[in-house]
C-alpha positions in Angstrom: 12.8 17.8 -2.3 9.8 19.2 -4.1 7.2 20.5 -1.6 3.6 21.3 -2.6 2.3 24.0 -0.3 -1.0 25.8 -0.8 -1.4 29.2 0.8 -5.0 30.3 1.5 -6.7 33.2 3.3 -7.2 32.2 6.9 -10.5 34.1 7.3 -12.3 32.2 4.5 -14.1 29.1 5.5 -13.8 26.0 3.2 -17.4 25.2 3.8 -18.6 28.3 1.9 -17.1 27.0 -1.4 -19.2 24.8 -3.7 -16.1 23.4 -5.5 -15.7 19.6 -5.5 -12.6 17.7 -6.6 -13.3 16.0 -10.0 -12.6 12.3 -10.4 -9.1 11.9 -11.8 -8.4 10.1 -15.1 -5.5 7.6 -15.1 -4.1 6.3 -18.3 -1.0 4.2 -19.2 1.5 5.7 -21.7 3.2 3.9 -24.5 5.9 2.6 -24.4 6.2 3.3 -20.6 4.7 5.4 -17.8 1.3 6.7 -16.8 -0.7 10.0 -16.8 -3.1 11.4 -14.1 -5.3 14.3 -15.1 -8.3 16.4 -14.1 -10.2 18.9 -16.2 -9.5 22.6 -15.8 -12.3 24.6 -14.2 -12.7 28.3 -13.6 -11.0 29.3 -10.4 -8.4 26.4 -10.3 -5.0 28.0 -9.7 -2.7 25.0 -9.0 -2.6 21.3 -9.2 -0.4 18.9 -7.2 0.3 15.2 -7.1 2.0 12.8 -4.7 2.0 9.0 -5.1 3.6 5.6 -4.6 3.6 2.5 -6.8 2.9 -1.0 -5.2 3.2 0.2 -1.6 0.9 2.1 0.7 1.2 5.9 0.5 2.9 7.3 3.6 3.5 10.8 4.9 7.1 9.7 5.7 9.4 10.6 2.9 10.2 9.6 0.3 7.2 9.2 -1.9 7.8 7.9 -5.5 6.2 10.9 -7.3 5.8 14.5 -6.2 4.9 17.4 -8.5 3.2 20.8 -8.7 1.7 22.3 -11.8 0.9 26.0 -12.1 -0.8 26.0 -15.4 -3.1 23.5 -17.3 -2.3 21.9 -20.7 -5.1 22.3 -23.3 -7.8 22.6 -20.7 -6.4 19.8 -18.5 -4.2 19.6 -15.4 -1.7 16.8 -15.9 0.9 14.8 -14.1 3.0 12.4 -16.1 5.5 9.7 -15.0 7.6 8.5 -18.0 10.4 6.0 -18.3 8.6 3.7 -15.9 7.5 0.2 -16.7 3.9 -0.6 -15.7 2.7 -4.2 -15.3 -0.7 -5.8 -14.9 -1.7 -5.7 -11.2 0.5 -2.7 -10.3 -1.3 -0.5 -7.8 -0.9 3.3 -7.7 -1.8 5.0 -4.4 -1.9 8.7 -4.9 -3.2 12.0 -3.6 -4.1 15.1 -5.6 -4.1 18.7 -4.3 -6.0 21.5 -6.0 -6.0 25.2 -5.2 -9.3 26.7 -6.2 -10.0 30.4 -5.6 -7.4 30.5 -2.8 -8.8 27.5 -1.0 -6.9 24.1 -0.8 -8.5 20.7 -1.5 -6.9 17.3 -1.2 -8.1 13.7 -1.6 -6.5 10.2 -1.7 -7.1 7.7 -4.5 -6.1 4.2 -5.5 -5.8 2.8 -9.1 -4.9 -0.7 -10.2 -3.5 -1.1 -13.7 -5.0 -4.0 -15.6 -4.4 -5.4 -19.1 -7.4 -7.7 -19.9 -5.9 -9.6 -22.9 -4.3 -12.1 -20.6 -4.9 -13.3 -17.0 -2.4 -15.4 -15.1 -4.2 -18.8 -14.6 -4.7 -20.4 -11.2 -1.5 -22.2 -10.4 -1.3 -25.9 -9.6 0.4 -26.8 -6.3 2.1 -30.1 -5.6 3.6 -30.8 -2.1 6.7 -33.0 -2.4 8.4 -35.2 0.2 10.7 -32.2 0.7 9.6 -29.0 -0.9 6.8 -28.2 -3.3 6.0 -27.5 -7.0 4.0 -24.7 -8.5 3.1 -24.6 -12.2 0.9 -22.9 -14.8 0.1 -24.1 -18.4 2.3 -23.0 -21.3 0.6 -20.5 -23.6 2.0 -19.0 -26.8 3.8 -15.7 -26.1 4.9 -16.5 -22.5 8.6 -15.6 -22.1 9.1 -15.8 -18.3 7.4 -17.2 -15.2 8.4 -16.2 -11.7 7.3 -17.4 -8.2 7.7 -15.3 -5.0 6.5 -16.7 -1.7 6.6 -16.8 2.1 5.9 -19.7 4.4 3.4 -18.8 7.1 4.2 -15.1 6.8 2.0 -12.8 4.7 3.7 -11.0 1.8 4.4 -7.3 2.2 3.2 -5.9 -1.1 5.3 -7.1 -3.9 8.4 -8.1 -1.9 10.7 -10.8 -3.2 9.8 -13.1 -0.4 11.6 -16.0 1.4 11.4 -18.2 -1.7 11.8 -16.7 -5.1 12.9 -17.8 -8.6 12.5 -16.9 -12.2 11.8 -19.7 -14.7 12.9 -19.0 -18.3 11.8 -22.1 -20.0 8.7 -24.3 -19.9 8.8 -28.2 -19.6 6.2 -30.7 -20.8 3.7 -28.0 -21.6 3.9 -26.2 -18.3 6.0 -23.5 -16.6 7.2 -25.1 -13.4 8.8 -23.7 -10.2 10.2 -26.2 -7.7 11.5 -25.8 -4.2 13.5 -28.7 -2.8 14.4 -27.2 0.6 11.2 -26.5 2.5 9.6 -29.2 4.6 5.9 -28.6 4.7 3.5 -29.7 7.4 -0.3 -29.9 7.5 -1.7 -26.4 8.2 1.2 -24.5 6.7 0.2 -21.5 4.6 2.1 -20.4 1.5 1.6 -16.7 0.7 2.7 -16.0 -2.9 2.5 -13.9 -6.0 3.3 -14.9 -9.5 4.8 -12.9 -12.3 4.4 -13.7 -16.0 5.8 -11.9 -19.0 3.7 -12.5 -22.1 4.3 -10.8 -25.4 6.6 -8.3 -23.7 3.9 -7.3 -21.1 4.0 -8.2 -17.4 1.2 -9.7 -15.4 0.9 -10.5 -11.7 -1.4 -12.8 -9.6 -1.5 -13.0 -5.8 -2.7 -16.0 -3.8 -2.6 -18.1 -0.7 -2.3 -21.9 -0.5 -3.1 -24.0 2.6 -1.3 -27.3 3.0 -4.1 -29.9 3.5 -4.3 -33.5 4.9 -4.5 -34.9 1.4 -1.2 -33.1 0.5 0.6 -34.7 3.4 -1.0 -38.2 2.9 -0.1 -38.3 -0.7 3.4 -36.9 -0.1 4.1 -39.4 2.7 3.1 -42.3 0.4 5.2 -41.0 -2.5 8.1 -40.3 -0.2 8.2 -43.8 1.2 8.2 -45.3 -2.3 10.7 -42.8 -3.6 13.2 -43.3 -0.8 12.5 -47.1 -0.2 12.0 -46.3 3.4 9.4 -48.1 5.6 8.6 -46.6 9.0 7.6 -48.8 11.9 4.1 -48.4 13.4 5.6 -46.7 16.5 7.4 -44.2 14.4 4.3 -43.6 12.2 2.1 -43.1 15.3 4.6 -40.5 16.7 4.7 -38.5 13.5 0.9 -38.5 13.3 0.6 -37.2 16.8 3.0 -34.4 16.1 1.1 -33.5 12.9 -2.2 -33.6 14.7 -0.9 -31.3 17.4 0.5 -28.8 14.9 -2.8 -28.9 13.0 -4.9 -28.3 16.1 -2.6 -25.4 17.0 -3.1 -24.0 13.5 -6.8 -24.3 13.8 -6.8 -22.6 17.2 -4.7 -19.7 15.8 -7.2 -19.5 12.9 -10.1 -19.2 15.4 -8.2 -16.5 17.4 -7.5 -14.6 14.2 -11.2 -14.8 13.3 -12.1 -13.3 16.7 -9.5 -10.5 16.3 -10.9 -9.8 12.9 -14.4 -9.2 14.4 -12.9 -6.9 17.0 -11.0 -4.9 14.4 -14.2 -4.7 12.3 -16.1 -3.3 15.3 -13.3 -0.8 16.1 -13.3 0.3 12.5 -17.1 1.0 12.7 -16.6 3.0 15.9 -13.8 4.9 14.3 -15.9 5.7 11.3 -18.7 7.2 13.5 -16.2 9.2 15.5 -14.5 10.5 12.4 -17.9 11.6 10.9 -18.7 13.5 14.2 -15.3 15.2 14.3 -15.4 16.2 10.7 -18.6 18.2 11.3 -16.4 20.8 13.2 -13.7 22.2 10.9 -11.6 23.5 13.8 -11.6 20.0 15.4 -10.9 18.0 12.3 -8.1 20.1 10.6 -6.8 22.8 12.9 -3.6 22.6 14.9 -1.1 25.1 16.6 2.6 25.3 17.1 3.8 26.9 20.3 7.1 27.6 21.9 10.4 28.7 20.3 9.4 29.1 16.7 11.3 30.4 13.6 11.0 34.1 13.3 9.8 34.3 9.7 6.9 36.6 9.0 5.1 34.1 6.7 3.1 31.9 9.1 2.4 29.3 6.5 6.1 29.0 5.7 6.9 28.5 9.4 4.2 25.8 9.8 5.4 24.0 6.7 9.1 24.1 7.8 8.2 22.7 11.2 6.1 19.9 9.7 8.8 19.0 7.2 11.9 19.4 9.4 10.7 18.7 13.0 8.0 16.1 12.3 9.7 14.6 9.2 6.5 14.6 7.3 5.4 15.8 3.8 1.9 16.8 4.9 0.9 20.1 3.1 -0.2 23.1 5.2 -3.2 24.7 3.5 -3.4 27.9 5.6 -1.8 29.5 8.7 -1.9 32.6 10.8 0.5 34.1 13.4 -1.2 34.7 16.7 -0.5 37.6 19.1 1.5 35.3 21.4 3.8 34.4 18.5 2.3 30.9 18.2 1.2 29.7 14.7 -2.3 28.3 14.1 -2.6 26.3 10.9 -4.8 23.9 9.0 -4.1 20.7 7.0 -6.2 19.2 4.2 -7.9 16.4 6.2 -8.5 14.7 9.5 -6.2 11.9 8.4 -3.4 14.4 7.9 -4.0 15.9 11.4 -3.8 12.4 13.0 -0.5 11.8 11.2 0.9 15.0 12.6 -0.3 14.3 16.2 1.2 10.8 16.2 4.5 12.0 14.9 4.7 15.0 17.3 4.3 12.7 20.3 7.7 11.2 19.5 9.5 13.9 17.5 8.8 16.8 19.9 9.1 14.9 23.1 12.2 16.8 24.3 11.7 19.9 22.1 11.0 23.5 23.0 8.3 23.4 20.3 4.8 22.0 21.1 2.0 20.9 18.8 -1.4 21.8 20.3 -4.5 20.1 19.0 
């Protein structure tokens, strides 16, 4: 495991420095990979990078990319990931770390890779008596079309999904995926993402499709003719009642979800205000302390980093630390977000331990 630890003088306050992290530059490499870089500036002594591709960055290992650079290249601090295929719509969540005049700086970023010469068109959905059909028009250069979807369950990033299939050949001027197993009802939601390879480049498109009244009405009519089956009025009435009940439930759930969204929005606004207040006090926003039976190393920063990695099972970097007269270790992390991660983890990881995290 590669760890990126920045050691700084504990008696220098970060607020004194006028250094600000520059905006990183992200570029794709040919034939594969990407590069993240920042310009070299006077006083910059080290550059670090951690990141994940197509999933939220987490402090729980492993991350996809971890690196530390001790010297710039031609006036630029660079991280490169090669032998990695990048597709349109891929999302890179990453964090850079910079040591500038013995002080540590860290900031998270997000970058979406886009290739503008082609955009996956909006798909055409068709609900079948049993199953459904999804298609896009054929265009010169398309080599593969793939569908990945879930029924009534949101997709988790770019997971394969409950329903997935690659289509290697177009038919009648369209690339067509068909599912003949899923029985759809009014109010069902299909969460999906499409993948297209065109001229040896990959492109993605995400979306949601709601099964409507017109889908079910048309499907029922087609299904009756297709199967030569005629339901009695009593049977038809019973099915309509079931469908209406399910649809009303779906609408009710949608209303509840809307209310929950407003509550979450309100809580986020409150959280933003509280975060801004806490960040005004550096000791509140970034400082913590380990107490109890601690490793007997002289280097306080090393002790704090070992405990974060081994006891809390996190990869949060310690940016400075000091050993107190009572043998406890006070230390700082790069951000309030990092401090919250440590506190949450400690509540579980140190529950029966002789080591305590004080915050």
